[in-house]
C-alpha positions, -999 to +999 in steps of 0.1 A: -337+208+048-321+238+043-323+244+003-344+259-015-346+231-038-356+201-010-382+222+002-391+228-035-388+186-033-414+179-004-433+204-017-440+187-044-442+151-026-474+164-009-485+182-039-483+145-051-497+122-030-524+148-023-537+144-058-532+110-065-564+095-051-584+067-053-558+037-062-556+004-038-521+000-041-508+038-033-506+046+003-528+066+015-522+104+022-540+119+053-526+154+060-497+178+060-482+205+083-450+220+095-437+241+124-403+253+126-387+228+125-400+200+103-430+183+077-453+161+090-468+139+062-496+116+073-502+090+055-522+052+067-499+030+089-485+000+063-476-026+095-458-063+069-430-043+063-408-030+034-415-061-001-380-060+001-372-077+026-398-104+019-375-107-014-347-114+013-364-133+039-375-161+004-340-165+003-342-135-030-364-163-053-399-163-058-423-189-076-438-176-114-476-178-087-461-154-059-444-133-082-471-123-105-493-118-075-468-094-068-460-077-100-495-072-110-503-046-080-470-030-092-484-030-128-516-014-117-507+008-100-478+021-124-507+021-151-531+048-129-499+070-120-485+073-155-523+081-173-528+104-141-492+118-157-472+113-135-439+098-134-423+081-106-387+077-116-377+053-083-399+024-083-379-004-060-386-032-038-386-011-011-410+020-021-439-009-015-456-019+019-468-048+029-510-031+047-499-065+076-476-091+079-505-119+061-490-139+030-517-125+009-509-087+022-519-061-005-489-034-014-492+000-012-468+018-032-449+044-014-421+079-016-431+099-044-402+119-034-388+115-066-422+113-087-427+148-115-461+160-129-459+148-167-473+160-200-484+131-223-452+147-252-427+151-227-390+146-219-377+150-184-334+152-188-324+152-142-302+120-138-323+104-112-332+071-092-317+039-077-288+028-099-300-005-103-332+003-118-324+033-136-332+028-170-312+033-199-327+070-219-327+083-174-287+083-182-288+095-217-309+127-201-341+123-223-370+103-207-407+099-196-431+072-182-418+044-197-383+043-177-406+035-150-414+001-167-379-009-168-377-003-132-406-024-128-387-054-154-357-047-131-380-065-102-403-091-114-363-104-128-352-099-088-383-121-081-376-146-106-342-154-107-330-144-071-300-117-086-301-080-102-301-082-142-277-053-140-245-052-115-215-041-111-193-022-077-198+013-091-224+034-097-211+040-130-198+006-139-239+002-130-241+026-151-225+006-178-241-021-178-272-006-181-262+011-213-241-020-225-244-054-211-270-086-225-301-100-202-287-137-190-314-158-195-287-187-192-282-193-157-303-209-128-326-207-131-343-190-159-337-228-181-371-238-157-387-203-161-420-205-188-417-187-219-440-168-215-422-156-181-390-148-196-408-130-224-421-106-206-391-102-188-377-093-224-407-075-232-397-047-200-363-045-201-356-038-235-332-016-239-356+009-266-376+024-250-401+025-275-403-012-280-409-009-242-447-021-235-464-002-211-480-012-177-516-022-194-502-038-218-484-058-191-507-067-179-529-084-211-498-103-214-504-142-217-479-146-186-503-123-164-535-127-188-568-130-173-600-128-189-620-113-155-597-088-147-599-054-155-573-039-183-569+002-172-573+025-201-538+032-215-525+069-224-503+054-250-536+044-275-538+081-268-506+094-286-503+072-310-543+077-321-531+116-322-504+102-345-518+082-372-548+112-376-522+140-385-507+112-406-504+110-447-529+089-468-503+066-475-489+060-439-522+051-425-526+025-456-489+012-442-506+008-410-542-004-420-521-031-435-496-037-404-524-040-380-547-068-403-510-088-395-516-084-360-513-110-339-537-121-307-519-113-280-516-076-297-557-078-301-564-089-265-550-051-254-568-027-283-596-047-275-596-037-234-588-003-244-614+000-277-641-009-249-634+014-223-638+039-248-673+029-247-680+030-295-713+042-301-744+018-309-728+014-342-693+004-328-679+032-340-658+061-314-657+099-319-632+130-303-659+124-277-659+089-271-617+095-261-633+131-245-652+112-218-628+078-214-603+105-198-633+125-179-643+093-162-606+086-154-598+122-139-582+131-108-562+164-101-529+151-107-551+142-145-554+184-143-522+194-129-502+179-157-524+189-178-525+154-194-563+168-215-550+185-238-537+157-255-570+157-267-568+192-283-540+177-307-566+152-317-594+175-332-593+160-368-614+135-349-641+153-341-652+156-382-654+119-386-662+084-365-635+057-363-647+016-362-627-012-346-603-015-374-594+012-380-588+020-345-563-010-344-545+008-371-541+038-352-534+024-319-504+000-331-467+006-326-444-001-356-416+000-319-439-026-300-440-056-330-409-049-338-398-062-306-414-100-310-397-123-322-425-132-347-418-102-358-406-109-399-437-126-403-458-103-389-439-079-413-444-098-441-488-114-434-485-072-432-466-068-467-490-090-484-522-069-475-503-036-483-493-047-521-534-054-525-547-030-507-521+002-504-491+001-525-490+023-553-468+037-574-445+059-557-412+086-564-382+095-542-393+124-541-423+116-528-407+093-497-390+116-490-414+147-484-434+114-465-402+109-438-397+143-439-361+144-458-341+163-477-331+155-508-291+143-486-318+108-481-327+098-520-295+076-518-309+055-489-345+059-506-335+044-539-329+005-522-367+012-511-389+013-541-386-018-571-371-010-602-401-031-613-429-011-608-419+019-584-437+009-560-423+001-517-405-031-516-406-049-484-374-035-473-394-003-481-423-012-464-404-022-440-381+001-430-413+028-442-432+021-410-404+030-390-393+059-407-383+082-374-348+063-365-337+081-405-353+114-398-333+112-367-296+101-380-301+125-417-305+166-425-336+183-423-347+198-456-337+234-452 
């Protein structure tokens, strides 16, 4: 290592390996030392070779059941890292080793050379990783842990069909296809892959990172679901509950209506997350429940990435409690629901609840204030409000839930 950057990278890798401890599918770190010429990292021995070699030895295609066994292990360790505030940034089959040559050997997640600590609201901007597995938002230089989920989507696609979802002869060509090309589910063997398997891959390889499942959510997807398997705590619920606590009463009414239209699939995940908060005997959770749940899962990495700071931004919860129904409203992502095939049905059902419980007369000016927009947005917002009674229309309701895209495309009020 001749450059300061190379030295810093190795220091960070050792720090990460030391701080991340206690997961079954994470390579065990024993020690690190250096002499005048080299740095030595002592880790557990894995004698089963790389996942990539096993994929190649099978001619590139796994049965769905065999693919699931691999994907479960990858998601489990990714969920652990993401909760700790660590983004791997180089997930690929070469970075998973089997402990032995046996067919059912456990896999271990290795090589944290490109990994980094990341706070819950932070965005990274340096382009790192391997071209075939790199997420679109990495190429746009603004990304977080969702970039790892994209890489897991690419690995799953390869396991199920034996070829890469995005391919070109040059690196710049690969980047172009990652940004622009659509997934191909027409060629063999895709027609024979289960609908749940295809849906799973689509939900990971969504070009909009906000619409992707998290690792914890993916473990509750129908393709992988197993009631007997514990689901890990998801940092996403903290981010969503924080936003809900700081939202206006009108926005809260809108998402409460949305949560009443949730599919059973969504509720499986939300129930699992609510149970992890260990509700009090009366079935409520408070700020203490969120605090204790994070503390139970904390490693040195979580302290380094300052994940625990998110609790301070959830302060409004210190003075009240939240039952399961309100938790569902707070922890539901509109973006993720929009990625579902049944989004239109969910939106219509939600709007019916909103009509009966939360929809009220709202002026253009007030709606603009709700969305933090200035007068330049009035002409767009006019279409959201019904002429007949001055309330939000179905179009207005779905746009209001989504909100943010409008904010980014229009000038902010001065």
